[in-house]
BABATOR-111400 format. One line per 2 residues: number of its first residue (from 1); for each residue x, y, z of C-alpha. Coordinates in steps of 0.1 Angstrom, whole numbers, plus 5000, padded with zeros to 4 digits. Last residue first. Example, Ala and Ser with C-alpha at 12.3 -4.5 7.8 and 13.67 -1.06 7.14 Angstrom:
BEGIN
2 = 5137/4989/5071 | 5123/4955/5078
***
This chain:
BEGIN
72 = 6170/3707/2140 | 6147/3720/2167
70 = 6164/3732/2199 | 6155/3712/2230
68 = 6130/3729/2253 | 6138/3729/2290
66 = 6108/3720/2312 | 6095/3749/2332
64 = 6109/3755/2367 | 6088/3753/2398
62 = 6087/3715/2401 | 6126/3714/2403
60 = 6125/3739/2432 | 6136/3775/2425
58 = 6165/3788/2445 | 6157/3816/2469
56 = 6165/3853/2464 | 6178/3875/2492
54 = 6215/3871/2483 | 6207/3877/2446
52 = 6192/3911/2456 | 6162/3925/2438
50 = 6139/3928/2468 | 6106/3938/2451
48 = 6086/3963/2472 | 6049/3956/2478
46 = 6053/3951/2515 | 6080/3925/2508
44 = 6084/3910/2473 | 6108/3881/2473
42 = 6131/3873/2443 | 6127/3837/2431
40 = 6158/3822/2414 | 6165/3796/2387
38 = 6187/3820/2368 | 6168/3817/2335
36 = 6135/3811/2352 | 6138/3844/2371
34 = 6107/3845/2392 | 6094/3877/2409
32 = 6078/3867/2442 | 6047/3874/2462
30 = 6038/3837/2464 | 6002/3842/2452
28 = 6012/3871/2428 | 6039/3851/2410
26 = 6053/3878/2387 | 6075/3864/2359
24 = 6109/3881/2353 | 6127/3891/2321
22 = 6164/3882/2317 | 6192/3905/2328
20 = 6211/3873/2340 | 6221/3882/2376
18 = 6201/3913/2382 | 6169/3896/2369
16 = 6149/3922/2350 | 6126/3950/2361
14 = 6113/3974/2334 | 6080/3958/2325
12 = 6072/3948/2361 | 6076/3984/2372
10 = 6050/3995/2345 | 6026/3968/2358
8 = 6028/3983/2393 | 6029/3954/2417
6 = 5997/3943/2433 | 5993/3944/2471
4 = 5987/3911/2488 | 5951/3904/2497
2 = 5941/3905/2534 | 5925/3875/2549
***
């Protein structure tokens, strides 16, 4: 089985969610860039991130981290 290509770390540093401008988390296994703030996963096809909201899929409940309540 062929391993998916890695994304250039420098590219990961500068890419942000086009909707929220928040940082993205790289999911190597799923070949997606995750925007936890927007609740979207942007696909990576042939090593190229597809940064279009229309191409992103909504995250499932089990894929999003629990919301932290502000401390008083």
